[in-house]
N, C-alpha and C positions, 0 to 999 in steps of 0.2 A: 541767409547764411549766418548773419550776426545773431539773429534770434535763436537759431538752432544751437549755436555755440553757447549762448547764454543759458539755454535750457539744460545743455549737457553739464555745464559748470555747476548749475543749481543742484542737479541730481548727484554730481560728484560730491558736493558739499555734504549731502546727507550720508553718503557712503563714509566719508571721513568722520562724520560726527558719531557714528556708532562704533568706532574703534575702541576696543577694550570693554564694551558694554557687557555686564554680567548676565549670562543666560543659563538657567538650569533646564536640562532636557530629561524627561522621564518617560519610560514606556518600553515597548517591544524592541529590543536590540537584536540584531541578527547579523550573520556573516553572509556576504555575497561572494560566491565563488564562480569564476569564469574559467572554463577549460577550452582551450583553442586546439583544434585537431585538424589534420589533413585527411582527406578521403578520396581515393581514386578507383575504388571498386566496391562491389557488393559482396556480402558473405554468402557462402553456399547454403547455410541453414535457412535463410529467409531473405526477402527483398529488403535488406537493411544495409546501410553503408558500413564498411570496415573503417575504423577511425584510428589514427596514429596521433597520440597526444604530443603536442609540440610545446605548449607552455600553459601555465596556470597562474591566475591572478586572484588574490583575495582582497576584499574591500569591506569596509563597514556598511551595514545595510539597516534599513528601518530607522528607529530612533537614533542608532549610532551614526548613520549617515547624516541625519539632520544635525547632530552635534558636530560632525566633521565639517559640514557646510557653514555652520555658525562660526567655528574657529577659522576656517579658510577665508571667510568674509571679514574677519577682523574682530569678531566678538570673543568674549572670554567664556568658553563653553565648558560646562560640567555635566557629565552624563551619570544618571542614576538608573540602573536597570538590573534585573536578574540575569546572570550569565552562567552557563554551565561550567563545571570544573572538568573541561574536556579539551581536545585539541582545537576544535573550532573556537572555544572560548579563549584559548591562549592566542590564536591568530587575531581574534577581535581585539584583544588587549594591545597587541602589537600595532594594529591599525590605528587605534585611538592614540597611542603613544607617538606615532609618527606624525599624527595630525595636530599634536599639541592640545588635545582634549583632556581636561582633568578627569581622570578615570575614577569614578566613585561607584563603580558597579559592585554588585553583590554576588559573590560566587555561591551557587546553589548546587551542591553535589547531588547527583541522581536525576537532575533536570537538565536535559541536553540543550545546548545553545542552538536556537533556530538557524538553519542554513538553507540558502537557495543556491543550488548548484546548476549551472547552465553548461551544456555541452554545445560547442559551435564548430562548424566546418565552413570555410569560406565566409566567415562573418555571419552565417545564418545559424540561428539557434535551432538545434535539432530536438532538444528535449530539455526539460527542467525538472529536477528532483528536489522536492522540499522536505525538510525534516523539521520537527518542532510542531507541537500540536496544542490547541487550547486545553486538551485534557491534561496536559502536564502542568497542573495547578500548583501554585506556591503553597507549601505547608504553612502551619502557624508560625514556625521559627523563621521561615523565609519572609513572610509578610512583616514580622516584627523587625527583622534586620533591614528590610527595604524602607520601612517607615523611619527607622533610626537614621539611615543614610540620607533620606530626603531632608529630614530636619537639620542634620549636621551640614549637608551641602548648602542648604539655604543660608544658614548663618555664616558659613565659610565665604560664600559669594558676597553677602552683605558686608562682611568685614573687609574683604579685599577691595570692595567698591567704596570704602569710606562711609559705610552706613546707608548707602543707597539701596532701595528695595530692588531685588533682581527681577529679571523676567523669567517666566515659566513657559516651557513648551511641552505639551502632552501629546505623545504619539501612541495611540491605542489602536493596534492592528489586529486585535482579537486573538493574540497568542498567549494570553494568560498572565502577562507581566503586571497588569493593573486590575487585580480582583477588587471586589466590593469594598473591603476595608481601606485599601489604598485610595480608591476613588473618593470615599467619604472623607478621608484625611485631607485630600487636596481641596475638596469643597469647603471643609471647615476652616482651612488655613488660606483661603483665597486672598485674604487681606495682607498676607506676607509678600505678595508679589504685585509689582506695579502693572505689568502687562502680561496677559495670559493668552497663549495661542493653543488652539485645540485642533488636532487632526486625528479623527477617529472613524473607524469603519461603522460603528453604531453610535451615532450622536445621542440617541435616546438614553444611553447609559450615563450621560454627563449632565443631567438636569441639575440646576443649582450652582454650577461652576461659574456662570456669568463670565464667559471668556471675552477678551477683547476682540479676538478674531477666530473664526473657524474656517477651515479650508477643505470642505468635503468635495469629493469627485461628484460627477453628475449622478452616478448610480447611488452614492451614499446620500445625496440630497433628496433624490426621489424616494428612496426607502424611508427616510425620516418623515417625509410628507405623507406617505402612504400609511405609516403606522401612527400618525398623529390623530387619525380618526377623522371622519370627515363629513363635514357639511358641504353641500354643494353651493357654490357661489353663483349668483345670478350674473349672466354675462350677455353681452350683445355685440353685434358687429363682428370684428375680427379678434376680440379678446379670447384668450385661451381659457378653456374650462377643464378642470381635472376632477375626477371623482374616484373614490376608492371604497372598499368595504369598511364597515364600522370597526372591524378588528381583524387581526391576523388570523387566518384559518389555522386550526390546530394541526393540520396535517400537510401544510404547504406554505409557500412564501406569500408575502403580501403582493397585491397587484394594484397598480395605479394606471388609469387610462386617461390620456389627454386627447381632446378632440374638440370639435365645435360643440357648444352648449346644445342640449336637447331642444330641438325646434328652432334654434338660431339660424339666421340666414347670413352667410358670408357676404361681405360687401362686394366681392368680385363675382358673385354667383346669385344673381337675382332670380334665377330660375332653378334654385336648389331643389332636388327631388325630395319627396317625402322621406323624413328620417326613418320611418318605419319600413320603407322599401329599400333603403340604402344601407345594406349590411356592411359596406366598407367602412362606415363610421364606428363600428365596434372594435373591440380589442383584436389585435393582430399578433399571432405567435404565442408561444408558451413561455412563462417565466423560466429562466434558466439558472439553476444553482451554479455558483461559480465563485469567483474571487474578486468581486467588485468591479469587474470590467463591464464595458458597455459596447455592444456591437450593433451595427445598423444592418437590418435584414436586407435580403436581395431585392425585395420589391421597393425598398427605399421609403417604406411607410412607417416602420416602427423601430424603436431603439430599445433593446433589451438589456437590462443589468441584473445584478444579483437579486432575485426575488421581485423584480419590478418589470412590467412591460408597459412601455409608453408608446401610444399610438399618436403619431404626429400628423395625421391627416386632418389638419385644421385650416388648411389654406396653402396657397402657393408660398414656398420659401420658408415654411416653419422648420426650425432646426433646434438643436439642444440649447444654443445660446438664447434663443427667444423664450424657450420654456423656462430656463433658469432665471432670466430677467423678470418674467411674469410672477415668480414666486419668491423673490428675494426678501420681501417684507415678512412673508410667513416664515421663511427659514430663520430670519433674525428673531422673530417672536418665539419660535419653538426652541431655539438654542440659547436665547438670552444674550446673544453676541452683539457687540457693537457693529462688527463688520463681518459679512459673509463673502467669501471668495469661492465660487464654484468653479473648480478646474475641469477643463474639457480636453484633457490629454493634449494632442498636438494641435488642437484648435484654439488653444489659449485659455482664457478664463473670463468669467463674469463676476464683477465685484460690486457690492452694494453696502452703503453705510446708513447712518441715521438720517441723512438728507434725502433718502429715497431715490437718489439718481444713480441708475446702473451704469457701470463703466465696463467697457468691453476691451479686452486686450487680445492680441493675436500672436501666434507662434508659427514657426516654419515646420511644415510636415517632415518627419524624419522616420527612418525605420524604427520599429518598436525597441530593438536592441540598443538603440542609441539613447532612448529616453528613460532608461531605468534609473530611478533616483532623481529625476528632474523635479518631481513634486517636492522632494526634501529641499532642494536648492530654492524653490519657490517659497516654501514655508519659512526657511531660514531668513531669506532677504525680506519677506513681508514682515516677519516678527521684528527683526532688527530695525527696520524703517519706522514701524509704528512705535517701538520702544524709544526711538530717538525723536519722537513727536513730529514725524513727517506727516504732511497732509495725506489723506487717503489716495488721491490720484497719483501722488509721487510714490507712495509705497507700492501701489499696484503696478506702476511702470517699472520700478526697480525689481520687483518680484518676477515679473514676466521676463525682463531682460536677463536676470540671473538664471532662470530656467532655460531660456532659449539658447544662450551661449555655451551651455554645458553639453549639448546634445550632438556634438560634431563627430563622435566616434563610439564604437561599442564599449560598454563598460558602465560602472556605477557612476552617476554624474556628481561632480563636485565643482562648485563655482568659487573661484578664488577672488579675493579683493582686487588684486592687480588685473585680473581678467575683466572684472566689471568696470574698473576705471579705464582700462584700455578700450573697452567697447564704447565708453563715453568720450573717447579721444582726449583723455586726461593723463598727465604724468603719473606713472605708477609708483613713484617714490622708491626707485631702486637705490641700493645702498651705495656709498661712496668708496667702498673697498676697491683696491686695485685689482686688476686681472691676475697679475703675478703675485702670489702670496707664499709665505713661509708656512711650514707645518705647524708652528706654534700659534699662528694666527687662525688656523682653520677651524678650531673648536668654537671660537667666538663668532666667526662668520656664519658657520652652519647654525648655531643656536639662534642667531638673529633671523636667519631665513625661516627656521622652524616656528619662531614666534609669530612670524607674518603668515604662517600657514602655507608655505611654499614647499613643494616636493623636490628632492635632490636626486639627480642622476650622476653616477660616478663611473669613470672609465680610466684605464691606464694603458701605457705602452711606451715604446721608444720614440716613435714619430721622428725617425732620423731624417729622411728626405720626404718632406710633406708633399703629397700628391693628391690627385683628384679622388682617389679611393678613400683617403683619410678624410677629406672634406665632406664627402657624402655620408660616410660613416658617422662623423661627429654631428652632422645636421640631423641624421635620423635618431641618434642618441638624444640630442637636445629636445627633440619632439616628444620624448617619453616622460618629460616632467617640466618643472618650472625653471630650473637652472642646471647647468652642466659643469661639473668639476672634472678636470683632466689631470691625472697624476702622470708625470713624465720621469722615466728612469734617468738617473744621473749618468755621467760619462763612464764612471767606473762600473756601474751596474750594467750598462750596455755592453762594455768590453767583456764582462763575465758571461753575458748571455749570448752575444753575437760573435765574439772573437776579437783579437787584438787590432784589426783594421777598422773596427767600428767604434764610436759613431763617426759618420762622415762630417756631421755638423755638431758643434759643441752644444751643451745643454742650454746655454744662454740664448743661442740662436733658435734652437728648437722651441724653447718656451716662449720666446717673443713672437714667433710666427703663430703658434697656437693661440696666444692671447689676443692676437689681432683678428682672429675669426669672430664674426658676429655671433655664432652659435655657441661659443665657449665663454662661460662666465668667469671661471677662475682656473688658474694653472698652478700646480704645486709640484716641486721636485722631490723625489725620494731616493735614498741611497741603497735600500735593500733590494734584493732580487724579487721579492713579493710585496704587493701593496697591502698585505694583511693589516699592518698597524694603522695605516690610513683608513682602511675600511672600518676598523674598530672605532676610529675617532669620528668619522663622517656618519656612519650608520646609514648608508644611502637607501632611499626608497627603491631605486632601480640601479643595479649594477650591470654594465654592458661590456661585452667582449666581442671582438670581431671574429668571424669564422662561420662555417656552414655546419658545425657540429651541434648536437643538442646542448642545452644549458646544463644538463646534468654532468657533462664532461668538463665543465669549467672548474679548475682546481679551487677557486675561491667560493664556489656555490654554497657548500655547507656553512661556511662562516656567514655569508650574506643572509642566508635564510634563517640562521640562528638569530641574527640581529633583526629579523622581521622584514627584510627586503626581498625584492624579486630579482631574478637573473634573466637577462636577455642576451641572445647572440644575434649579431647582424652580419649578413654576408658582405664581402668586399666587392668592389667593382672588378669585373673579370680583367685579367692581364694588367692589373695595376697593383704593383707591390714595390716596396723600397728595394728589396733584393734584386728584382728584375730591372729596375731603373739603374741601379748601380752597375749591374752586369752589362747593360747596354752601353752605358757611358765608358766603362773600361774597354769593352770590345772595340768601340768606335775609336777611342783615343790610341789604342795599340796599333790599329791598321786602318788609318783613315783614307789612304790614297785610292784604293779601288772604288770607293763609294763617293768620291768628291762630286761627281756629276750625277749622282743618283738622287733625283728630287724627292722620290717617295721616302727614302731613308731620312733625308734631311727634314722632311715635314714630321716624320714620326719622332725623330729625336727632339725636335722643338716642342711637340705636344707632350712629350714625357716630362 
């Protein structure tokens, strides 16, 4: 127990050490859009579900989500990327602003912002629509402005860090944000950055960068090895052997086959059949064009990724982790990286450094819709840890932990510093601000939370007679972000809204009860009938109202969305409302005698 606690404190020390570290992120920024719908019938035209849209969430994606994760983990994140002069681009700017990312993106008119739109019903992704194409190349002016932004952002970060060389993260997802001139500039200016992390669909495009760390997926790693050209390594026993063609075929993808070396005898198979007679040792399946994903075939013998087929029939228990471990040295050689971390989706990662010792980390399997962006959290934490001079085993531990704790729900994954410290059972460094605050204090408090990368949920109401429905509602609201601010109507405001006989409890009591709830972080009183002025001041990430109506009917919805926030409505507990409780109390107090001996009424009154 003591040893585990000491290890957690050691890891937490690294998390604290990277606070404020300057990081420049460059690459393909995109917008993730999540549309949640209900469906209870099929349409007449086709066997397709009829969907009723209930809510929509937008989040930073790609390089932008990596920047958001760096900021949320406590780094000082600056994003340089081309962004379209369109609605999606405006939403992306709002996402970056809410996350306290320094937005140094370059607006490129006529080039749309890449968007991934997902439609879900019952938390199941039904379809995904992608916009943005590698064909949307940057023109000469766009490249020139991007290079200027890169140079200026680099010096801006260096100045903010007192002359310290910043860290660079390159996110190249093949959407055209990093054409050859930009790649060449980054290679030529490599010395301006202390630590360089590279996440690229095609690692071969980045020869000469000499990154500190690369984080390819299994498919990206195998593609690089296949294209590296190939000599066949002599093997024996159970060592894996990979072979591939001398070059990429002109009309198709590369192929790499992993299996027992020709003529080799497995240690557990002394009576191995003649390889010439055993066709099962050859390639299995066809290369599948796609999006860098890896799928295991039904026979369990092959793993297929983009342009790569890997036959894993090399002995009992061979899996992707074993394959990756066997080629870490070659991946380091081909990329020029000090560290290679091959990510294996929900199976964790395999990490190797100069010492040649592979390190395996594991993750908890989750639905794919929960893991969107988890790789960005992994990349951000790995980069920050290495930039803080953490040993490789420590960096690998923290990166895997950051990716694992973000996958609890559907949406784009973001790991926050407080979440990481909480997972290490360490104090999260919450502020000393009181729960009950004045309106004039709110700006400073919210700014402090924003600087720490925390998301703000805001709700308002009279909360006259606090009851079970209120408590559940506030707990659900708190679950939508990192902290909950509750605005309470003053007594005069309640009278104007509810009538001269309300409130039953003065605002001092109502505020104190709300502040005592564990789910409520701050309570503020407002005099107006509408919370619009407070919403302007707080700029909440999520604005919550109670009710069973759509968010579009919330009067404050246009204001919240204009400020870049989301609107959510949460249903109340049935038969639990302030008005109903007050009416029952009044009814009982006016005529108590007929019910004195009625135990059922007595119990109901006590529960209310």
